[in-house]
C-alpha positions as CSV (number, residue, x, y, z in Angstrom):
1,X,-64.0,64.0,-25.8
2,X,-60.8,64.9,-24.3
3,X,-62.2,64.8,-20.9
4,X,-62.6,60.9,-21.1
5,X,-58.8,60.6,-20.7
6,X,-57.0,60.9,-17.3
7,X,-54.2,63.6,-17.1
8,X,-50.8,62.2,-17.7
9,X,-47.6,63.1,-16.0
10,X,-44.2,62.8,-17.4
11,X,-42.5,59.4,-16.4
12,X,-39.5,59.9,-14.0
13,X,-36.8,57.4,-12.9
14,X,-35.3,58.3,-9.5
15,X,-32.3,56.4,-9.8
16,X,-31.7,58.0,-13.2
17,X,-32.5,61.7,-12.0
18,X,-29.8,61.4,-9.4
19,X,-27.2,61.1,-12.0
20,X,-28.5,63.6,-14.6
21,X,-25.6,65.7,-15.9
22,X,-23.0,63.6,-14.0
23,X,-20.0,62.6,-15.9
24,X,-18.7,59.1,-15.8
25,X,-15.1,59.0,-16.6
26,X,-13.9,57.0,-19.5
27,X,-10.3,56.4,-20.9
28,X,-7.9,59.3,-19.8
29,X,-10.1,62.3,-20.7
30,X,-13.5,61.1,-22.1
31,X,-16.7,60.8,-20.4
32,X,-20.5,59.9,-20.8
33,X,-23.3,61.7,-19.1
34,X,-27.2,61.7,-19.2
35,X,-28.6,65.0,-20.5
36,X,-32.4,63.9,-20.8
37,X,-34.6,60.8,-21.1
38,X,-38.2,59.8,-22.0
39,X,-39.7,56.5,-20.6
40,X,-39.0,53.5,-18.3
41,X,-39.5,49.9,-18.1
42,X,-43.3,50.8,-17.4
43,X,-43.4,52.7,-20.6
44,X,-42.3,49.5,-22.5
45,X,-45.0,47.6,-20.8
46,X,-47.6,50.2,-21.4
47,X,-46.8,50.6,-25.2
48,X,-46.9,46.8,-25.6
49,X,-50.5,46.8,-24.3
50,X,-51.3,50.2,-26.1
51,X,-53.1,51.6,-22.9
52,X,-52.7,54.5,-20.7
53,X,-52.1,54.7,-17.1
54,X,-50.0,52.0,-15.0
55,X,-50.8,48.9,-16.9
56,X,-51.6,45.7,-15.0
57,X,-51.8,46.0,-11.2
58,X,-49.5,42.9,-10.8
59,X,-45.9,43.9,-11.2
60,X,-45.1,40.3,-11.8
61,X,-47.2,40.1,-14.8
62,X,-45.4,43.4,-16.1
63,X,-42.0,41.8,-15.4
64,X,-43.1,38.8,-17.3
65,X,-44.3,40.7,-20.3
66,X,-41.2,42.7,-20.8
67,X,-39.0,39.8,-20.5
68,X,-41.2,37.9,-23.0
69,X,-40.8,40.9,-25.4
70,X,-37.3,40.9,-25.2
71,X,-36.7,37.1,-25.3
72,X,-38.8,36.9,-28.4
73,X,-37.4,40.1,-30.2
74,X,-40.5,42.1,-30.0
75,X,-38.5,45.3,-30.5
76,X,-41.0,48.1,-31.1
77,X,-42.1,48.7,-27.4
78,X,-38.5,49.3,-26.5
79,X,-38.4,52.1,-29.0
80,X,-40.7,54.2,-26.8
81,X,-37.9,55.1,-24.4
82,X,-35.3,57.4,-25.5
83,X,-32.2,58.8,-23.8
84,X,-29.9,61.6,-24.9
85,X,-26.1,61.3,-23.8
86,X,-23.4,63.8,-24.0
87,X,-20.1,62.0,-24.8
88,X,-16.4,62.9,-25.0
89,X,-14.7,60.5,-27.1
90,X,-11.4,60.0,-29.3
91,X,-12.2,60.5,-32.9
92,X,-11.0,57.0,-33.9
93,X,-13.4,55.5,-31.5
94,X,-16.0,57.9,-32.7
95,X,-15.7,56.5,-36.2
96,X,-16.6,53.2,-34.9
97,X,-19.6,54.5,-32.8
98,X,-21.2,56.7,-35.6
99,X,-21.4,53.6,-37.7
100,X,-24.6,53.0,-35.8
101,X,-26.7,54.9,-37.8
102,X,-30.0,54.6,-35.6
103,X,-29.4,57.7,-33.7
104,X,-29.7,61.4,-33.7
105,X,-26.3,63.2,-33.3
106,X,-24.9,66.5,-33.2
107,X,-21.1,66.7,-32.8
108,X,-18.7,69.5,-32.0
109,X,-17.5,70.9,-34.9
110,X,-13.7,72.0,-35.6
111,X,-15.0,74.1,-38.5
112,X,-16.6,76.6,-36.1
113,X,-14.7,76.0,-32.8
114,X,-11.1,75.5,-31.8
115,X,-10.3,71.7,-31.6
116,X,-10.4,70.3,-28.1
117,X,-7.0,70.3,-26.6
118,X,-6.9,66.8,-25.4
119,X,-5.8,63.6,-27.0
120,X,-6.0,60.0,-25.7
121,X,-2.5,58.8,-24.7
122,X,-1.2,55.2,-24.5
123,X,0.3,54.1,-21.4
124,X,3.7,52.0,-21.9
125,X,2.1,48.8,-20.8
126,X,-1.1,49.1,-23.1
127,X,0.3,48.8,-26.5
128,X,-1.7,45.9,-27.8
129,X,-0.3,43.4,-30.5
130,X,-2.2,42.3,-33.5
131,X,-4.0,39.1,-33.1
132,X,-2.9,36.3,-35.4
133,X,-6.4,34.6,-35.4
134,X,-8.5,37.8,-35.8
135,X,-7.5,40.1,-38.4
136,X,-9.5,42.9,-36.9
137,X,-8.4,42.4,-33.2
138,X,-5.5,42.5,-30.8
139,X,-4.0,40.0,-28.4
140,X,-1.6,40.6,-25.7
141,X,0.7,43.7,-25.0
142,X,4.3,44.8,-25.9
143,X,6.7,44.5,-22.9
144,X,6.7,47.9,-20.8
145,X,10.2,48.9,-21.9
146,X,9.6,48.7,-25.4
147,X,5.9,50.3,-25.0
148,X,7.7,53.1,-23.5
149,X,9.4,53.9,-26.7
150,X,6.1,54.2,-28.4
151,X,4.6,56.0,-25.7
152,X,7.5,58.7,-25.9
153,X,7.0,58.7,-29.8
154,X,3.3,59.2,-29.3
155,X,3.7,62.3,-27.0
156,X,6.1,64.0,-29.4
157,X,3.7,63.4,-32.1
158,X,0.8,64.8,-30.1
159,X,2.8,67.7,-29.1
160,X,4.1,68.6,-32.6
161,X,0.7,68.2,-34.3
162,X,-0.8,70.6,-31.6
163,X,1.9,73.0,-32.1
164,X,1.3,73.1,-35.9
165,X,-2.3,73.4,-35.5
166,X,-2.1,76.4,-33.3
167,X,0.5,78.0,-35.5
168,X,-2.0,77.7,-38.2
169,X,-4.8,79.1,-36.2
170,X,-2.6,82.1,-34.9
171,X,-1.8,82.8,-38.7
172,X,-5.4,83.2,-39.6
173,X,-5.7,80.0,-41.5
174,X,-9.4,78.7,-41.7
175,X,-10.2,76.3,-38.9
176,X,-11.7,73.8,-41.5
177,X,-8.3,73.6,-43.1
178,X,-6.0,74.0,-40.0
179,X,-7.5,70.8,-38.4
180,X,-6.6,68.3,-41.3
181,X,-3.2,67.1,-39.6
182,X,-4.8,66.6,-36.2
183,X,-4.4,62.9,-34.9
184,X,-7.3,60.6,-34.7
185,X,-6.6,60.5,-30.9
186,X,-8.0,64.1,-30.6
187,X,-11.0,64.0,-28.5
188,X,-14.3,65.3,-30.0
189,X,-17.8,65.7,-28.2
190,X,-21.4,64.9,-29.3
191,X,-24.9,64.7,-28.2
192,X,-26.3,61.3,-29.1
193,X,-30.0,60.5,-28.7
194,X,-31.1,57.1,-29.3
195,X,-34.1,54.7,-28.4
196,X,-33.7,51.9,-26.0
197,X,-33.9,49.0,-28.7
198,X,-31.2,50.4,-30.8
199,X,-29.2,51.3,-27.4
200,X,-29.3,47.7,-26.5
201,X,-28.3,46.6,-30.0
202,X,-25.3,49.1,-29.8
203,X,-24.3,47.8,-26.3
204,X,-24.6,44.1,-27.3
205,X,-22.1,44.6,-30.0
206,X,-19.7,46.9,-28.2
207,X,-19.5,45.3,-24.7
208,X,-18.6,42.0,-26.4
209,X,-15.1,40.8,-25.8
210,X,-14.4,41.1,-29.4
211,X,-15.1,44.8,-29.7
212,X,-12.2,47.2,-29.7
213,X,-11.2,48.0,-26.0
214,X,-11.7,51.7,-26.2
215,X,-15.3,51.7,-27.4
216,X,-16.0,48.6,-25.0
217,X,-15.0,51.1,-22.2
218,X,-17.7,53.5,-23.3
219,X,-20.2,50.9,-23.8
220,X,-19.8,49.4,-20.3
221,X,-20.1,52.9,-18.7
222,X,-23.4,53.4,-20.5
223,X,-24.7,49.9,-19.9
224,X,-23.7,49.4,-16.2
225,X,-23.7,52.9,-14.9
226,X,-26.7,54.4,-16.8
227,X,-29.0,51.9,-18.5
228,X,-29.1,49.7,-15.6
229,X,-30.3,52.5,-13.3
230,X,-32.7,53.9,-15.9
231,X,-34.6,50.5,-16.9
232,X,-33.4,47.7,-14.4
233,X,-35.8,45.2,-15.6
234,X,-35.1,45.5,-19.2
235,X,-31.4,45.6,-18.5
236,X,-31.7,42.4,-16.4
237,X,-33.7,40.7,-19.5
238,X,-31.1,42.1,-21.8
239,X,-28.1,40.2,-19.7
240,X,-30.2,37.1,-19.6
241,X,-31.3,36.8,-23.3
242,X,-28.5,38.6,-25.1
243,X,-25.4,39.1,-23.1
244,X,-25.3,35.6,-21.3
245,X,-27.1,33.5,-23.8
246,X,-26.3,32.0,-27.0
247,X,-27.5,31.2,-30.4
248,X,-27.5,27.8,-32.1
249,X,-27.7,27.1,-35.6
250,X,-29.6,24.2,-37.1
251,X,-26.3,22.2,-37.7
252,X,-25.1,22.9,-34.0
253,X,-28.5,21.7,-32.6
254,X,-28.1,18.4,-34.6
255,X,-24.5,18.0,-33.6
256,X,-25.2,18.6,-30.0
257,X,-28.0,15.8,-30.0
258,X,-25.5,13.5,-31.7
259,X,-22.8,14.3,-29.0
260,X,-25.2,14.1,-26.3
261,X,-25.8,10.4,-27.3
262,X,-22.2,9.5,-27.9
263,X,-22.3,9.4,-31.7
264,X,-18.9,10.9,-31.7
265,X,-17.8,9.3,-35.2
266,X,-21.0,10.5,-36.9
267,X,-20.4,14.1,-35.7
268,X,-16.8,14.0,-37.1
269,X,-17.9,12.5,-40.4
270,X,-20.6,15.1,-40.8
271,X,-18.5,18.1,-39.7
272,X,-15.7,16.9,-42.3
273,X,-18.5,16.8,-45.0
274,X,-19.6,20.5,-44.5
275,X,-15.8,21.6,-44.3
276,X,-15.5,22.4,-40.6
277,X,-12.7,20.0,-40.3
278,X,-9.7,20.1,-42.6
279,X,-6.3,19.3,-41.8
280,X,-2.9,21.0,-42.6
281,X,0.0,18.6,-43.9
282,X,1.1,18.6,-40.3
283,X,-2.1,17.1,-39.1
284,X,-3.3,20.3,-37.4
285,X,-6.8,21.6,-37.9
286,X,-7.2,24.3,-40.3
287,X,-8.9,27.5,-38.9
288,X,-12.6,27.4,-39.4
289,X,-14.7,30.0,-37.5
290,X,-17.7,28.3,-37.3
291,X,-16.0,25.2,-35.9
292,X,-14.2,27.4,-33.3
293,X,-17.3,29.0,-32.3
294,X,-19.2,25.8,-31.9
295,X,-16.3,24.5,-29.7
296,X,-16.6,27.4,-27.4
297,X,-20.3,26.6,-27.1
298,X,-19.6,23.1,-26.4
299,X,-17.1,24.0,-23.7
300,X,-19.9,26.3,-21.9
301,X,-22.1,23.2,-21.7
302,X,-19.2,21.1,-20.4
303,X,-19.5,18.9,-23.5
304,X,-16.7,16.9,-25.0
305,X,-15.4,18.2,-28.4
306,X,-15.2,15.0,-30.7
307,X,-12.3,16.0,-32.8
308,X,-10.2,16.9,-29.9
């Protein structure tokens, strides 16, 4: 029965083959590079049609199908593509990364090996201030003169922690215990294998402007230097339907219709009823994330914000 099927060759992507093993620098001493991969844009199309061979004879039909799949969240065909990356990343950034549990991971072990002698350092002009509107984010930076004080402190801390670590190792203390006071800025390395569906989900969250700067830099390197070369049609659809699109709730659709017909008083009344608009004693609007996000959507459409 096997002779009924054609012989298949492993799918190769020339643009990605050219950068296999090439490290793309991230931060001061980090990198990402491709170790191996399986599949391509065509693999997504083939799996959607559950067929062997090259799919349809019309490229435009293949492109249309792929864009339809991503646009309508038919994710399974994208799981047919996988990529294995080698990453070098600070431990505190890696903590956020590893929260994405939909990948296979093998990390450098400081129980078996000496800790990597590299740490992420902060330039005097890069000490970010805590955001007053986003409790998990930052906004703006310290002035360079004050930042230099913290950079000098950081360098002293890094030097001291490494000196103590080396002293413990030289004294014969077990590596698993000697490492316990190393700073989270110490670099680690890992192999990270993930399918395209889950990789795009990771990138959508981590390229977003609300993500922490450090992991955002890694996500941009993976997306724009690697994924864009690997699956260019999927990447374009991802940018169109995920990165540059927006989602509207039932209430937002209703309010936009009212605004579009000039019924501003009704919009204000209904947003007050659902708690979007509440004022402080001074008359200023209280913080409401749903309202703030809706305002940003209205601005993208060039539409008036009724309560402003």
